[in-house]
C-alpha positions as CSV (number, residue, x, y, z in Angstrom):
1,M,100.0,30.3,-161.3
2,R,100.7,30.4,-157.5
3,T,100.9,27.7,-154.9
4,A,99.9,29.9,-152.0
5,M,96.6,28.7,-150.7
6,S,93.6,30.3,-149.0
7,S,90.4,28.9,-147.5
8,I,88.6,30.1,-150.7
9,D,90.9,28.0,-152.9
10,L,90.4,24.9,-150.7
11,A,86.7,25.3,-150.1
12,P,85.5,23.3,-153.1
13,Y,87.5,20.3,-152.0
14,R,86.2,20.2,-148.4
15,G,84.0,17.3,-147.2
16,L,83.5,15.7,-150.6
17,H,82.0,12.4,-149.3
18,G,78.3,12.5,-150.2
19,A,78.6,16.0,-151.8
20,E,77.0,16.6,-155.2
21,L,78.4,20.0,-156.3
22,A,81.1,22.3,-154.9
23,Q,81.0,26.0,-154.4
24,H,83.7,28.6,-155.0
25,S,83.0,32.1,-153.6
26,D,84.5,33.8,-156.7
27,I,83.6,31.3,-159.4
28,G,80.3,30.0,-158.3
29,T,79.1,26.4,-158.7
30,C,81.9,24.0,-159.5
31,F,82.5,20.2,-159.8
32,I,85.4,18.0,-158.8
33,C,87.3,15.5,-160.9
34,E,89.2,12.8,-159.1
35,G,92.3,10.9,-160.2
36,R,94.8,11.2,-163.0
37,Y,92.6,10.2,-165.9
38,L,89.8,12.6,-165.2
39,V,92.2,15.5,-164.3
40,E,94.0,15.0,-167.6
41,E,90.7,14.9,-169.5
42,A,89.7,18.2,-167.8
43,I,93.0,19.8,-168.7
44,R,92.5,18.7,-172.3
45,A,88.9,20.1,-172.3
46,A,90.1,23.4,-170.8
47,E,92.7,23.7,-173.5
48,Q,89.9,23.2,-176.1
49,G,87.8,25.9,-174.5
50,M,85.2,23.4,-173.2
51,L,85.8,23.9,-169.5
52,R,86.9,26.6,-167.1
53,F,89.6,25.0,-165.1
54,V,89.8,26.6,-161.6
55,S,92.4,24.7,-159.7
56,L,94.4,21.5,-159.3
57,L,95.0,20.0,-155.9
58,C,97.7,17.3,-155.6
59,D,99.6,15.4,-152.9
60,S,102.8,17.3,-152.2
61,S,104.8,14.3,-153.6
62,Q,103.3,14.9,-157.0
63,I,103.8,18.7,-157.4
64,E,106.7,18.4,-159.8
65,E,104.6,16.3,-162.1
66,W,101.6,18.6,-162.2
67,K,103.2,22.1,-162.1
68,D,103.8,22.1,-165.9
69,K,100.5,20.5,-166.7
70,T,98.2,22.8,-164.8
71,P,96.6,25.4,-167.1
72,H,98.3,28.7,-166.7
73,Q,95.2,30.6,-165.5
74,A,94.4,28.0,-162.8
75,R,95.7,27.7,-159.2
76,L,98.1,24.8,-158.3
77,L,97.5,23.7,-154.8
78,T,99.3,21.1,-152.8
79,L,98.9,19.4,-149.4
80,D,100.6,16.6,-147.5
81,T,98.8,13.2,-147.6
82,D,97.2,13.6,-144.1
83,E,96.1,17.1,-144.8
84,L,94.6,16.1,-148.1
85,N,92.7,13.2,-146.5
86,S,91.4,15.5,-143.7
87,L,90.2,18.1,-146.2
88,V,88.3,15.8,-148.5
89,G,86.9,13.7,-145.6
90,F,88.2,10.3,-146.6
91,N,91.4,8.5,-147.4
92,F,92.1,9.7,-150.9
93,H,94.5,7.4,-152.7
94,R,94.4,8.9,-156.2
95,G,96.8,11.8,-155.4
96,V,95.3,14.5,-157.5
97,L,92.0,16.3,-158.0
98,C,90.8,19.3,-159.9
99,C,88.0,21.9,-159.7
100,C,86.2,23.2,-162.7
101,A,83.3,25.6,-163.2
102,V,80.1,23.9,-164.1
103,P,79.6,24.8,-167.8
104,E,76.4,26.5,-169.0
105,A,73.6,24.2,-169.8
106,P,72.7,23.8,-173.5
107,L,69.8,25.8,-174.8
108,E,66.5,24.1,-175.3
109,T,66.8,24.9,-179.0
110,Q,70.0,22.9,-179.2
111,L,68.3,19.8,-177.9
112,S,65.3,20.4,-180.2
113,Q,67.6,19.9,-183.2
114,A,68.8,16.5,-182.0
115,S,68.2,13.5,-184.3
116,R,69.1,11.1,-181.4
117,L,68.0,12.1,-178.0
118,L,68.1,10.3,-174.7
119,V,65.4,11.2,-172.2
120,L,65.6,10.3,-168.5
121,P,62.5,11.7,-166.7
122,H,63.4,10.3,-163.3
123,L,66.6,8.5,-162.2
124,D,67.5,7.7,-158.6
125,N,71.0,6.4,-158.9
126,V,73.9,8.7,-159.7
127,D,76.1,5.9,-161.0
128,N,73.4,5.0,-163.6
129,L,73.3,8.6,-164.8
130,G,77.1,8.6,-165.2
131,Q,77.1,5.3,-167.1
132,L,74.3,6.3,-169.4
133,S,76.0,9.6,-170.1
134,R,79.3,7.8,-171.0
135,T,77.4,5.4,-173.3
136,A,75.4,8.1,-174.9
137,A,78.5,10.2,-175.7
138,A,80.3,7.1,-177.0
139,L,77.5,6.1,-179.3
140,A,77.0,9.5,-180.9
141,I,73.7,10.4,-179.2
142,D,73.1,14.1,-179.8
143,G,72.0,15.1,-176.3
144,I,70.5,14.0,-173.0
145,L,67.4,15.5,-171.4
146,I,66.9,14.7,-167.7
147,G,64.3,15.5,-165.1
148,R,64.3,14.5,-161.5
149,G,67.3,12.9,-160.0
150,P,71.1,13.5,-159.6
151,N,72.9,16.4,-161.1
152,P,75.1,15.3,-164.1
153,F,78.0,17.2,-162.5
154,A,77.7,15.4,-159.2
155,R,81.1,14.0,-158.1
156,R,80.2,10.4,-158.6
157,C,78.4,11.0,-161.9
158,V,81.5,12.8,-163.3
159,R,83.7,9.9,-162.1
160,V,81.5,7.1,-163.5
161,S,81.0,9.0,-166.8
162,M,84.8,9.4,-167.2
163,G,84.3,13.0,-168.2
164,A,81.5,12.3,-170.7
165,V,79.2,14.8,-168.9
166,W,81.0,17.7,-170.5
167,K,81.4,16.0,-173.9
168,I,77.6,15.7,-174.7
169,P,74.9,18.3,-174.2
170,I,72.9,17.5,-171.1
171,L,69.9,19.6,-170.0
172,K,68.3,19.1,-166.6
173,S,64.8,20.5,-166.4
174,N,61.8,20.3,-164.0
175,Y,59.6,20.0,-167.1
176,P,61.3,17.6,-169.5
177,D,58.0,16.8,-171.1
178,H,57.5,20.4,-172.3
179,I,61.0,20.3,-173.9
180,L,60.2,17.0,-175.5
181,D,57.0,18.4,-177.0
182,K,59.1,21.2,-178.6
183,W,61.5,18.6,-179.9
184,L,58.7,16.6,-181.5
185,Q,57.4,19.7,-183.3
186,H,60.8,21.1,-184.4
187,C,61.0,19.3,-187.7
188,P,57.5,18.8,-189.0
189,N,58.6,17.4,-192.3
190,V,60.9,14.7,-190.8
191,K,59.4,11.6,-189.2
192,S,60.0,11.8,-185.4
193,E,59.0,9.4,-182.7
194,I,59.2,9.1,-178.9
195,V,60.1,5.6,-178.0
196,G,59.7,4.2,-174.5
197,T,60.6,0.8,-172.9
198,A,57.8,-1.4,-171.7
199,A,57.9,-5.0,-170.4
200,T,54.6,-6.0,-172.1
201,S,54.1,-8.6,-174.8
202,N,52.6,-6.1,-177.3
203,A,55.7,-3.9,-177.2
204,E,57.9,-4.3,-180.3
205,I,61.0,-6.4,-179.8
206,F,64.0,-4.1,-180.0
207,W,65.8,-6.0,-182.8
208,E,62.8,-5.5,-185.0
209,W,62.6,-1.8,-184.2
210,M,63.8,0.6,-186.9
211,P,64.4,4.0,-185.3
212,A,62.9,6.9,-187.2
213,P,65.2,9.6,-188.6
214,R,64.5,11.6,-185.4
215,T,64.2,9.4,-182.3
216,A,63.9,10.2,-178.6
217,L,64.5,7.2,-176.4
218,V,62.8,7.5,-173.0
219,L,64.0,5.3,-170.1
220,G,62.1,5.1,-166.9
221,A,63.1,5.0,-163.2
222,E,65.2,2.1,-162.0
223,S,62.5,0.7,-159.6
224,H,59.3,0.8,-161.7
225,G,60.2,2.0,-165.3
226,L,58.0,4.5,-167.0
227,D,55.0,5.8,-165.2
228,S,51.6,6.1,-166.9
229,F,52.2,9.7,-167.8
230,W,55.3,8.9,-169.7
231,Q,53.9,5.8,-171.2
232,T,51.2,7.9,-172.9
233,K,53.8,10.4,-174.1
234,C,55.6,7.7,-176.1
235,T,54.5,7.1,-179.7
236,K,56.1,3.6,-179.7
237,H,57.0,1.0,-177.1
238,I,59.9,-1.5,-177.3
239,R,61.2,-4.3,-175.1
240,I,64.3,-6.4,-174.7
241,P,63.3,-10.1,-174.4
242,L,65.0,-11.8,-171.4
243,E,65.8,-15.4,-170.7
244,R,66.6,-17.6,-167.7
245,Q,63.9,-16.1,-165.6
246,I,65.7,-12.7,-165.5
247,D,62.9,-10.2,-165.1
248,S,64.8,-6.9,-165.8
249,L,68.1,-5.3,-166.7
250,N,69.9,-2.5,-165.0
251,I,68.8,0.7,-166.7
252,S,72.3,1.5,-167.9
253,A,72.7,-1.9,-169.5
254,A,69.3,-1.6,-171.2
255,G,70.1,1.9,-172.3
256,A,73.4,0.7,-173.9
257,I,71.6,-2.0,-175.9
258,L,68.9,0.4,-177.2
259,M,71.3,3.3,-177.9
260,S,73.5,0.9,-179.9
261,K,70.6,0.2,-182.1
262,M,69.9,3.9,-182.6
263,N,73.6,4.4,-183.4
264,L,73.6,1.6,-185.9
265,I,70.6,2.8,-187.8
266,Q,71.8,6.4,-187.7
267,G,75.2,5.3,-189.2
268,N,73.4,3.4,-192.0
269,N,71.3,6.5,-192.8
270,Q,74.3,8.7,-193.0
271,Q,76.1,6.3,-195.3
272,T,73.1,6.2,-197.7
């Protein structure tokens, strides 16, 4: 591990504001973790073989703390506060960042085996993707299938997910409907259903909903929900009744409610 730095070492950290993914000329596509908690989570994941840890960049005042924590194969980099702020493009107060290689995406066959699958055909907000990823990982969802929208390893998504994006299989595809068709056909002898949300009176109230042994939960875009194509893809529709003239919930809040129901039923099935 060396502290001597080159422009190649620092390139992934340059101009982070508004950036999605970072590039390293030797490693390829990378992502950035910001702050002590995420860096320590990434170190732990690297020790478990889940991530390739490329480098750690800290304020020069913190180098003694991090020199023994940085994985031995990674580069330890340090800058003075003003240099660090200039490099990342904003006043960075967390003192430490790290760069990791984006892990390989899961195979379609891995998601096809999922009993509990979260499907996000089109999200616009990177924070929502991060929060949904964190909730899905915490509630034992087997995988996430996403279509249009932010990359799960975008800087803000990684930060909001608190590292969950590397703890749960996430597959981003231009054709999530094709992959979902394969998922539906994967276990012909097990009841499978594709469940979508709908704010209509004929949709089943979520607390009366009993998820099938294999369930894919489809959540629509933040602005208008599921479009007509995805509505027809769903074999069942559910809704969350709302009071006090509230007309909708944030998608990450609605997803948490519905995934908790999936987790509860799955837990009961495993016990029986």
